N, C-alpha and C positions, 0 to 999 in steps of 0.2 A: 435640571433634566432627571425625572425620576426613572425607577427601574421600570422597564418594560415589561409586562407580565407575560410569562411563557404562553404561548398558544397550546391548546389542547383538543383533542378529538371529544374529550369528555366521554368516552367509552370505557366500561369497566372491563378491560381486554387486555391481556398481556401484549399481543401486537400493537393495539394501540398506546400502550403506556411507551413501548419501546421506541415507536415513532414520534410519539412526543418528543423524545430527546434526540434520536439521530435522525428524524424523517426529513428535517428541512433540506432544502436543497443545499448541496456543498458538504454538508455536515459528514456523510460516510467518506466522500473524498479526502478530506482533511484526515480522518482515521486512516485510510489507505496509506496516505503519505507519511505518516507517523509509525505504521507498524515496523519500518525497517529502523527506526532510531529517531532520535530528537532532531528538529528542526527550528532553524531561527524562522522569524516571521517572513523573512526576504526569500529564505527558500521556499516557503509554502508558495508565498505568492508567485514567485518563478515557475513552480510546478504544478500550478493550479490556473493555466491560461484560461481567461475568460471571467475570473472571479475579479470583483471591484475590491479595492483596500477598505472600504467600509463593511462590506459584507464579510470579507475575512476576518476582520476584527470582530464583528458581531457574532461570528460562529464561533470563534475561538474564546471568546468570553462566555458564549452560552456552553459549550463543550467543557468548559473548566467549571463552570457553576453546577453543572450536571455531574461533576467527578470522572469524567470520560478522559480528559487530559488535564496535566499541570503544566504551569508557567515558572521557569527555573531561572534566576538572573545567573550570568556567566560572564566571564571575562573581566578586563579591567575597567570597562565602562560599565556604570550602573544601569544605563539603558539598555544594555544587551541582554535578551533572554531568550531561552529556547523551550520549546513546546515538546513534551513527550506524553506518551499515554500512560494512564495508570493501569493497574491490574484490571479494572473495570472496562477500561478503553480496550487494553490487549485481549480481552475476552470477545470482543467483535472480531476477531480474525476468522473464525470458522463462518460467522455471518458473510463476512466479505469473500471468502473462499467459495461459498455456496454460492453467492450472486455471481462471482466471476464464472463459475461452471456454467449456470444459467444464462449468463449473458454472452456467452461464448457463440451460441447459436443464433444471436443477433448481433453479433459484430459486423459480418458482411465486410464486403471490401473497403479499404480504407478512402474516405473521400478527400478531395482535395483541401478541404476546411478542417480535417481532423488534426488536432495535434497529437504527439506521442512523445512519451518519455520512455526510455529504456527500463526504469525501475518500475513502470506500470506492469510490465510481464511477470513481475517476481511471484505473483500467486498462480497463474496457470504454469509458468515454467517448474513452479515447486511442486507440483502433482507430477510433472513428467520426471523429475529429479528423484523424487521419492520412489518412483517405479523402479529407477536405475540403482540408486544407492539407499537400500533399505535402513542404513544407520550410518552415521558420520557426518561431516562437514564437506561442502561442496562450493568453491568459489565459482562465480559467475564473472565474466567481462561481457559487456554488450557496448562496443565501441568505447568511450570513456568513461562509462558507468560500472561500477564493481560493486557486487554485494555476495553475501555468501548465505547458505542455508545451514541450519544445525538440525540434523534428523535424529530423532530417538523414538523410544517406545512411545512416549508422551505425545508425538506430534511433529509437526516441521514449523520453523520460524526463519524469517529471512532478515538480514541484518546489512547495515551499511559496511562496505570495504571488504576486502579479502579476509578468509578463513586464516587462523593461525596455523593449522595444521591441515590442510585440506585432504581428504580423501579422493577427491577428484577436482580439476580445474576445467572450466568450460570458457571456451572463446567464441562468443557467437556474434553475428551481424543482427543488425534488425530485422532483416527478412528472414533468417533461420528462426529467430524468436518468434516472428508474427506466424510462421508456420508451424511451431510446435504449439504455440498458443491457441490457434484455430484449429489443430488437428488435422493439418494438410499433411505434415509429415512429423514423424516420432523424432524424439531426441537422439536417438540411436542413428537413425537415418541423416539427421543433420550434421551428427557427429562425423560419420563415416563420409558423408559429402565434402563436409569442411577439411577432412584430413587427406583426402584424394588431391 
């Protein structure tokens, strides 16, 4: 079986070239999953409901070939590997943040068929957290999911697990996280209501 050539728009345009790399269905969602840290194949498959194993394997291979992510062997078994973003892949964070902002107005009510994962709220919650804490580390728990933000003058990033020395710790439920993400309530309002 030979190498499948990459599809291209064949436009001499920066947007077209970017879409040649990340425009295939699922590619940016794979990047979204890796923004907070490395993931095993099984983690990615579990957190991307609706993707087939063949498509996930193909997308990971394409993104690795294009320098967006790397695959690293880990653990005692040589077959165990984790995927993580390269600096090139990490540079897509502001793109995903902009898509998150743009997509918020199209989110609407959650449909019965919509999957949801707490970590999918990391980008919109990050904007709310940054307004409250302009510099520092913030740990967030939504149900069983824990991640943290590092906020500096250079920007904001989110990572798996709690912060080592958080400036603030937030404990949210899925409804509160949804309200913040959709702009229904502010982070301050949700915190106040949760404390009451």
